[in-house]
PLY file of the C-alpha trace (Angstrom):
ply
format ascii 1.0
element vertex 418
property float x
property float y
property float z
element edge 417
property int vertex1
property int vertex2
end_header
15.57 75.26 19.14
17.95 76.99 16.94
20.96 75.39 18.08
19.30 71.87 17.07
19.83 71.91 13.70
21.77 69.02 12.94
21.22 67.11 9.36
21.84 63.51 9.17
21.59 60.85 6.28
21.99 57.17 6.47
24.87 55.78 5.30
22.45 54.19 2.29
20.94 58.18 1.89
17.09 56.97 1.60
16.18 58.38 4.98
18.15 61.56 7.13
17.12 62.64 10.36
16.14 67.01 10.36
16.99 68.02 14.01
13.57 70.51 14.82
15.62 73.72 14.33
16.84 72.75 10.61
16.54 75.39 8.25
15.05 73.73 4.88
18.44 75.57 3.61
20.30 73.26 6.07
18.27 70.65 5.32
18.75 70.60 1.76
22.49 70.73 1.90
22.85 68.46 4.25
21.43 65.69 2.31
22.95 66.93 -1.49
26.54 67.35 0.31
25.84 63.22 0.22
23.80 62.34 -2.51
23.76 63.79 -5.79
20.88 61.66 -6.76
18.10 62.54 -3.46
16.29 65.27 -3.14
13.55 65.99 -0.37
9.67 67.89 -1.52
9.52 71.44 0.81
9.52 75.02 0.10
11.66 76.90 -1.57
12.74 79.49 0.89
15.72 78.70 2.94
15.39 80.23 6.03
11.87 78.82 6.79
12.41 76.61 9.74
12.07 72.95 8.66
10.22 71.79 11.71
7.18 73.89 11.24
7.68 73.69 7.87
7.01 69.94 8.32
4.51 70.11 10.78
2.12 71.96 9.27
2.38 69.82 5.55
4.45 71.79 3.49
4.81 71.73 -0.51
7.14 72.49 -2.82
8.67 71.39 -6.43
8.50 68.26 -6.10
4.90 68.32 -4.64
3.27 66.76 -7.15
6.05 64.02 -7.90
6.18 62.96 -4.29
3.77 64.72 -2.33
4.01 66.83 1.16
7.27 67.51 3.25
4.84 65.39 5.93
3.97 62.54 3.32
7.38 61.88 3.72
7.98 60.95 7.81
8.35 57.56 8.61
9.60 58.44 12.55
9.67 61.23 15.12
11.48 61.52 18.18
9.36 64.22 20.35
9.06 65.46 23.46
6.24 65.77 25.39
4.42 67.95 27.85
5.68 65.46 30.88
8.72 65.27 29.67
9.28 62.13 28.26
10.85 61.26 24.42
8.81 59.57 22.64
9.71 58.08 19.08
6.48 56.97 16.41
5.77 53.79 18.66
5.30 55.17 21.82
3.50 58.18 20.46
0.60 55.34 18.68
-0.19 55.43 15.34
-3.30 58.24 16.19
-1.13 60.83 17.26
1.51 59.84 14.54
-0.79 60.46 12.22
-2.53 64.19 13.80
1.61 65.77 14.08
1.77 65.53 10.37
0.14 68.06 8.92
-1.75 68.83 12.06
0.01 72.44 12.32
3.45 72.84 14.85
3.35 73.61 17.87
0.81 72.03 19.70
1.23 68.61 20.28
4.83 68.61 21.86
8.21 69.73 21.12
9.61 67.82 18.04
13.29 66.89 18.89
13.68 65.65 15.40
11.79 64.44 11.39
13.26 61.20 10.61
12.20 61.59 6.52
12.20 59.50 3.17
14.67 61.05 0.55
13.03 61.34 -2.86
15.10 60.43 -6.25
15.79 62.76 -8.64
18.09 62.82 -11.79
21.47 64.01 -12.06
19.61 66.85 -14.34
17.13 69.00 -14.07
16.12 72.04 -15.47
14.80 75.23 -14.40
12.70 78.50 -16.12
11.47 81.62 -14.74
9.63 83.71 -17.31
8.08 87.35 -16.63
5.34 87.93 -18.93
3.95 91.54 -18.71
0.91 92.78 -20.70
-3.10 93.92 -20.75
-5.31 93.22 -18.49
-6.52 90.84 -21.13
-3.20 89.66 -22.17
-2.54 88.63 -18.34
-5.92 87.21 -17.80
-5.68 84.79 -21.01
-2.52 83.58 -19.89
-3.54 82.93 -16.56
-6.80 81.22 -17.35
-4.54 78.54 -19.47
-2.12 77.83 -16.94
-5.56 76.87 -14.73
-6.34 74.26 -16.99
-3.13 73.04 -17.65
-0.50 73.35 -14.70
-2.85 70.76 -12.57
-2.33 68.60 -15.35
0.65 68.46 -16.32
3.22 64.88 -15.74
4.31 64.61 -12.06
7.83 65.23 -12.78
6.53 68.61 -13.45
6.04 72.22 -11.40
4.67 75.60 -12.55
3.99 77.82 -11.00
2.45 81.17 -11.28
3.11 84.96 -9.96
0.91 87.59 -10.56
1.03 91.27 -9.49
1.38 94.96 -10.74
5.10 95.22 -8.68
6.73 91.96 -9.47
10.25 91.89 -8.71
11.59 90.19 -12.04
9.85 93.43 -13.57
12.88 95.36 -11.90
10.50 98.29 -10.36
8.65 98.87 -13.33
4.58 98.91 -12.27
1.87 97.30 -14.44
0.36 93.99 -13.94
2.31 91.02 -14.75
2.49 87.36 -14.62
6.10 85.65 -13.63
6.11 80.92 -14.26
8.74 79.67 -13.11
8.70 76.30 -14.28
11.12 73.40 -12.79
10.91 69.59 -14.73
12.41 66.14 -13.18
14.80 66.01 -16.81
16.98 67.30 -19.25
15.59 70.72 -21.04
14.61 68.72 -24.27
11.93 67.55 -22.71
11.23 69.95 -20.74
10.58 72.19 -23.67
9.00 69.41 -25.57
6.19 69.27 -23.22
5.66 72.89 -22.14
5.02 74.09 -25.36
3.07 71.21 -26.85
1.39 71.68 -23.94
1.17 75.64 -23.26
2.00 77.02 -26.20
1.41 80.60 -25.68
3.58 80.92 -22.89
6.57 81.10 -25.84
8.70 79.10 -23.78
12.33 78.92 -25.90
15.61 76.52 -25.31
17.58 79.99 -24.20
14.95 80.15 -21.40
15.51 76.50 -19.84
18.66 75.77 -18.08
19.65 72.50 -16.93
21.33 71.94 -13.58
21.51 69.96 -10.84
19.01 69.56 -8.33
20.61 70.74 -5.41
21.92 74.02 -7.99
17.97 74.44 -8.38
17.12 74.76 -5.49
19.23 77.67 -4.94
17.78 79.30 -8.19
14.33 79.24 -6.65
15.22 80.18 -3.57
15.32 84.02 -3.88
18.79 84.17 -2.41
20.90 87.08 -4.46
22.04 86.52 -8.00
25.41 85.01 -7.62
24.61 83.10 -4.49
25.75 79.19 -4.14
25.32 76.62 -3.16
26.62 77.50 0.50
24.55 79.65 0.60
21.29 77.79 1.85
23.29 77.04 5.07
22.60 81.06 6.03
19.89 80.81 8.55
19.69 84.53 9.01
17.66 87.20 6.93
19.62 89.92 6.03
16.82 92.33 6.03
13.93 92.96 8.12
10.21 93.27 6.26
6.90 93.25 6.67
3.91 90.81 5.30
0.76 89.65 6.00
-0.42 86.98 3.58
-4.06 84.74 3.35
-4.79 81.63 1.09
-7.04 79.48 -0.81
-7.79 76.37 -2.44
-9.76 76.58 -5.82
-11.55 73.12 -7.01
-12.67 74.79 -10.52
-11.26 77.21 -12.53
-12.22 80.54 -11.80
-13.76 82.27 -14.92
-12.12 85.05 -16.78
-14.31 87.77 -15.62
-13.23 86.48 -11.86
-9.88 87.13 -13.02
-9.87 90.30 -14.92
-11.70 91.86 -11.28
-8.38 90.30 -9.51
-6.70 91.80 -11.46
-8.02 95.14 -10.94
-7.45 94.58 -7.44
-3.43 93.52 -7.67
-3.23 96.72 -10.39
-4.52 99.28 -7.32
-1.54 98.10 -4.42
2.07 97.27 -6.56
2.93 95.90 -3.19
0.80 92.85 -3.64
0.47 90.13 -5.55
-0.69 86.54 -5.60
1.28 82.37 -5.38
-0.88 80.24 -7.85
0.59 76.85 -7.01
-0.47 73.51 -9.14
-2.31 70.73 -7.71
-2.86 67.65 -9.38
0.10 64.74 -9.61
0.42 62.08 -6.58
-1.79 65.11 -4.94
-4.94 63.63 -6.60
-3.75 59.40 -5.71
-3.16 60.45 -1.83
-5.67 59.58 0.24
-7.28 62.94 2.31
-6.78 61.56 5.84
-3.98 59.66 4.71
-2.14 62.15 7.26
-3.69 65.19 9.01
-2.99 67.69 6.00
-6.87 66.79 4.38
-6.41 69.09 1.18
-5.94 66.64 -1.73
-7.81 65.34 -4.69
-10.61 68.00 -6.56
-7.85 70.75 -5.70
-6.32 72.27 -8.88
-4.43 74.79 -7.38
-3.62 76.82 -4.32
-3.61 81.11 -4.02
-1.17 82.77 -1.18
-2.86 86.44 -1.38
0.53 88.53 0.03
1.27 91.81 0.66
4.49 92.84 1.84
6.37 96.28 3.39
9.42 97.08 4.40
9.75 99.06 7.88
9.87 102.22 6.76
6.60 101.96 5.21
5.37 100.60 8.62
2.80 103.40 8.59
0.98 102.24 5.72
0.55 98.57 7.52
-3.32 99.30 8.12
-3.96 99.87 4.47
-1.81 97.28 3.35
-3.86 94.42 5.74
-7.00 96.11 4.58
-6.25 95.91 0.62
-5.34 92.40 1.35
-8.93 91.14 3.32
-10.61 93.17 0.56
-8.69 91.06 -2.09
-9.69 87.80 -0.33
-13.16 88.84 0.37
-13.76 89.55 -3.75
-12.90 85.92 -4.22
-14.93 84.09 -1.77
-17.08 83.45 -5.57
-14.18 81.41 -7.08
-12.74 79.21 -4.04
-13.63 76.48 -2.11
-16.64 75.90 -0.37
-18.12 74.19 2.96
-15.93 75.41 4.02
-14.04 78.04 2.67
-10.13 76.09 3.23
-7.20 77.56 4.44
-3.32 76.32 4.37
-2.14 76.22 8.43
0.94 76.87 6.92
0.25 80.79 5.85
-1.19 80.88 9.26
-4.02 83.61 9.36
-5.35 84.74 12.98
-8.20 86.88 10.60
-10.32 83.54 10.60
-10.38 83.15 14.49
-8.22 82.98 17.59
-9.08 82.37 21.32
-6.87 82.97 24.62
-6.69 80.36 26.99
-6.63 81.05 31.24
-7.53 77.77 32.10
-6.61 73.70 31.41
-7.96 71.49 33.86
-11.06 71.21 34.17
-12.99 67.64 33.35
-15.76 69.30 31.24
-15.99 69.54 28.17
-15.81 73.21 27.38
-17.27 74.89 24.09
-12.90 75.49 22.85
-13.44 72.55 20.45
-16.36 73.72 19.22
-14.98 77.94 18.75
-11.21 76.14 17.34
-13.88 74.44 15.26
-14.26 77.79 13.27
-10.44 77.36 11.90
-10.00 74.38 12.78
-12.52 72.31 9.79
-10.89 75.21 7.22
-7.60 74.27 7.58
-8.23 69.87 8.58
-11.74 69.51 7.53
-12.87 66.31 8.26
-9.83 65.81 9.58
-10.58 68.45 12.53
-12.49 65.94 15.09
-9.77 63.18 15.02
-7.36 65.86 15.48
-8.75 67.18 18.90
-9.01 63.37 20.04
-4.82 62.97 19.15
-4.72 66.60 21.07
-6.14 65.34 24.52
-4.19 61.98 24.10
-1.24 63.93 23.80
-1.64 66.51 25.55
-4.44 66.59 28.00
-3.99 69.81 30.46
-2.91 72.10 26.43
0.89 72.79 27.77
1.25 73.49 23.91
-0.87 76.16 22.89
-1.16 79.03 20.40
-4.21 81.37 19.00
-5.57 78.82 17.10
-4.28 75.73 18.10
-5.55 72.30 18.75
-7.60 72.22 22.14
-7.71 68.69 23.81
-12.00 68.48 25.13
-11.21 69.20 28.94
-10.20 73.30 27.75
-12.07 76.23 28.99
-11.14 79.49 26.98
-11.66 82.93 27.02
-11.78 84.13 24.19
-10.43 87.52 22.66
-13.28 89.43 21.99
-14.46 88.94 25.44
-11.95 90.31 27.05
0 1
1 2
2 3
3 4
4 5
5 6
6 7
7 8
8 9
9 10
10 11
11 12
12 13
13 14
14 15
15 16
16 17
17 18
18 19
19 20
20 21
21 22
22 23
23 24
24 25
25 26
26 27
27 28
28 29
29 30
30 31
31 32
32 33
33 34
34 35
35 36
36 37
37 38
38 39
39 40
40 41
41 42
42 43
43 44
44 45
45 46
46 47
47 48
48 49
49 50
50 51
51 52
52 53
53 54
54 55
55 56
56 57
57 58
58 59
59 60
60 61
61 62
62 63
63 64
64 65
65 66
66 67
67 68
68 69
69 70
70 71
71 72
72 73
73 74
74 75
75 76
76 77
77 78
78 79
79 80
80 81
81 82
82 83
83 84
84 85
85 86
86 87
87 88
88 89
89 90
90 91
91 92
92 93
93 94
94 95
95 96
96 97
97 98
98 99
99 100
100 101
101 102
102 103
103 104
104 105
105 106
106 107
107 108
108 109
109 110
110 111
111 112
112 113
113 114
114 115
115 116
116 117
117 118
118 119
119 120
120 121
121 122
122 123
123 124
124 125
125 126
126 127
127 128
128 129
129 130
130 131
131 132
132 133
133 134
134 135
135 136
136 137
137 138
138 139
139 140
140 141
141 142
142 143
143 144
144 145
145 146
146 147
147 148
148 149
149 150
150 151
151 152
152 153
153 154
154 155
155 156
156 157
157 158
158 159
159 160
160 161
161 162
162 163
163 164
164 165
165 166
166 167
167 168
168 169
169 170
170 171
171 172
172 173
173 174
174 175
175 176
176 177
177 178
178 179
179 180
180 181
181 182
182 183
183 184
184 185
185 186
186 187
187 188
188 189
189 190
190 191
191 192
192 193
193 194
194 195
195 196
196 197
197 198
198 199
199 200
200 201
201 202
202 203
203 204
204 205
205 206
206 207
207 208
208 209
209 210
210 211
211 212
212 213
213 214
214 215
215 216
216 217
217 218
218 219
219 220
220 221
221 222
222 223
223 224
224 225
225 226
226 227
227 228
228 229
229 230
230 231
231 232
232 233
233 234
234 235
235 236
236 237
237 238
238 239
239 240
240 241
241 242
242 243
243 244
244 245
245 246
246 247
247 248
248 249
249 250
250 251
251 252
252 253
253 254
254 255
255 256
256 257
257 258
258 259
259 260
260 261
261 262
262 263
263 264
264 265
265 266
266 267
267 268
268 269
269 270
270 271
271 272
272 273
273 274
274 275
275 276
276 277
277 278
278 279
279 280
280 281
281 282
282 283
283 284
284 285
285 286
286 287
287 288
288 289
289 290
290 291
291 292
292 293
293 294
294 295
295 296
296 297
297 298
298 299
299 300
300 301
301 302
302 303
303 304
304 305
305 306
306 307
307 308
308 309
309 310
310 311
311 312
312 313
313 314
314 315
315 316
316 317
317 318
318 319
319 320
320 321
321 322
322 323
323 324
324 325
325 326
326 327
327 328
328 329
329 330
330 331
331 332
332 333
333 334
334 335
335 336
336 337
337 338
338 339
339 340
340 341
341 342
342 343
343 344
344 345
345 346
346 347
347 348
348 349
349 350
350 351
351 352
352 353
353 354
354 355
355 356
356 357
357 358
358 359
359 360
360 361
361 362
362 363
363 364
364 365
365 366
366 367
367 368
368 369
369 370
370 371
371 372
372 373
373 374
374 375
375 376
376 377
377 378
378 379
379 380
380 381
381 382
382 383
383 384
384 385
385 386
386 387
387 388
388 389
389 390
390 391
391 392
392 393
393 394
394 395
395 396
396 397
397 398
398 399
399 400
400 401
401 402
402 403
403 404
404 405
405 406
406 407
407 408
408 409
409 410
410 411
411 412
412 413
413 414
414 415
415 416
416 417
């Protein structure tokens, strides 16, 4: 798939075809080459593959204004289990619904997505500020953030990173919060909004940087300082690393006691941190059943739990994984429930998994019910419709993984039965 990496923008730059092997960086670069007033609402990491990112929903700095990457898919070319190349019309609306946000690698091979591009101004504003402090000071900032960020103008995206060893602290160990702000407009307007809504953050004019949309992609990409727009085309990571991630959705503000508890856990492991990404904006106005991705109105923000380490430290991998699992368990009282929701693009095998040994039976097995354990966490009430779509497009389960959506004719052997 990595050789299928072309991005073709229409002559009228409102749409683009993105081949399944293109990275987000390659996609953004091609869009910006064609127009300085078009963008696409997807993630910040340029080496992430567009194909899977879009299939799982995919969100980013433009998502409070324009929705998810999958919300902006208008057509597809998909190779099914029979080797047929199918577009939206040939797939049918039920399957086309499913492949947008229903997870990657389980419906067929996406040769290319046709995406609708988003209008962006020629000037946007970006800032990154770090705020170290006492547990109380950081608690108060995070508490204010969770009440402000989901309610900001649609054009504003303000995320929050919290940890005891954040890279922005340049090796200093101690609890801190880093706030990354993005605004579709000039810094005078951005500063006016954030100063009024979140004065405790202390953002100054010097903190705010005006740039083009594509320059903001580089700014938030995590690439080395001094990287250029052309570096977005580099699809290879320079250093090998390991990580474990988990996710949550928050529907009611976390009490300050819960924030303090989280900070105490973070202080014990400087290699771990959380990313808090705000919802609100247009995400509140898109129906939870419009595509397969269901997490919409009522969510204040998402939590991504992360712990990262290098190869030299791999002997401690069990310690790191146990730490993040304990952290996740401790947050249960403060996050969504019935079920406790999760984001499919942060794949988490702790939620359950199975291995398939047979794919050809006419009877309904317990595979659908076993997969419901994680399927309803990822897809909520959309799970049953996804099973129906899977049965339509891939009844023999040719395209499968440990957390796939099974068709209604699959016999499975579970990992814990082996």
